[in-house]
Structures are given as C-alpha cells and as structure tokens.
C-alpha positions in Angstrom: 95.3 -163.4 196.5 94.3 -161.9 199.9 90.7 -162.9 199.6 91.4 -166.5 198.5 93.3 -167.5 201.6 91.1 -166.1 204.4 90.2 -168.2 207.3 86.5 -167.7 206.8 86.7 -169.2 203.3 88.8 -172.1 204.5 86.4 -173.0 207.4 83.4 -172.6 205.1 84.8 -175.0 202.5 86.1 -177.6 205.0 84.2 -180.8 205.4 83.4 -180.5 209.1 82.2 -184.1 209.5 85.4 -185.6 208.2 87.5 -183.0 210.1 85.8 -183.7 213.5 85.9 -187.4 212.9 89.6 -187.2 212.3 90.1 -185.2 215.5 88.0 -187.6 217.5 89.9 -190.6 216.2 93.2 -188.9 216.9 92.2 -188.1 220.5 90.9 -191.7 221.0 94.2 -193.1 219.6 96.2 -191.0 222.1 94.0 -192.1 224.9 94.2 -195.8 224.2 98.0 -195.5 223.6 98.5 -194.0 227.0 96.1 -196.4 228.8 97.6 -199.6 227.3 101.3 -198.7 227.7 101.0 -198.3 231.5 99.6 -201.8 231.8 102.3 -203.3 229.6 105.1 -201.5 231.4 103.9 -202.6 234.8 103.5 -206.2 233.6 106.9 -206.5 231.8 109.2 -203.9 233.4 107.6 -203.5 236.9 107.7 -199.7 236.1 104.0 -198.6 235.8 104.5 -195.2 234.3 107.7 -195.7 232.2 106.0 -195.6 228.8 103.5 -193.0 230.0 106.2 -190.4 230.6 108.1 -191.5 227.5 104.9 -190.9 225.4 104.4 -187.5 227.1 107.9 -186.5 226.2 107.4 -187.4 222.5 104.0 -185.9 222.4 105.5 -182.5 223.5 108.2 -182.9 220.9 105.6 -183.6 218.1 104.8 -180.0 217.1 108.4 -179.3 216.4 
C-alpha cells in the first residue's frame, strides 16, 4: 500500500497536458472575473472595488 500512493507514481501517471490546461483555464477565469466585476460595480453602484474585495474574501475562504 505504501508504494502505490507515492507522489512520484501519481505525478508520472497524471496527464500533464490536461492538468496544466485546467490550471490555466482556472487562472484565466479568476482573472476575467476580477477584471469584469470592477467595471460592473463602478457602472452600477459607483463603488469601483466593491465586488473585487468581495471576491478576494470568498477566494480566501475557498480552501476551507
């Protein structure tokens, strides 16, 4: 059981192209979410960084 779950075996068997594509799309999604919400908040609420700080708060809560 100890040999089956080693990190080296996991990384060797992982499809790196799909994994890196997933990470890239995730980062791009976060970037576009942050960049578009500032524009919408400024236009509708006259508070330029309202959603930006709200997204930061939820992003910090995400791992828990």
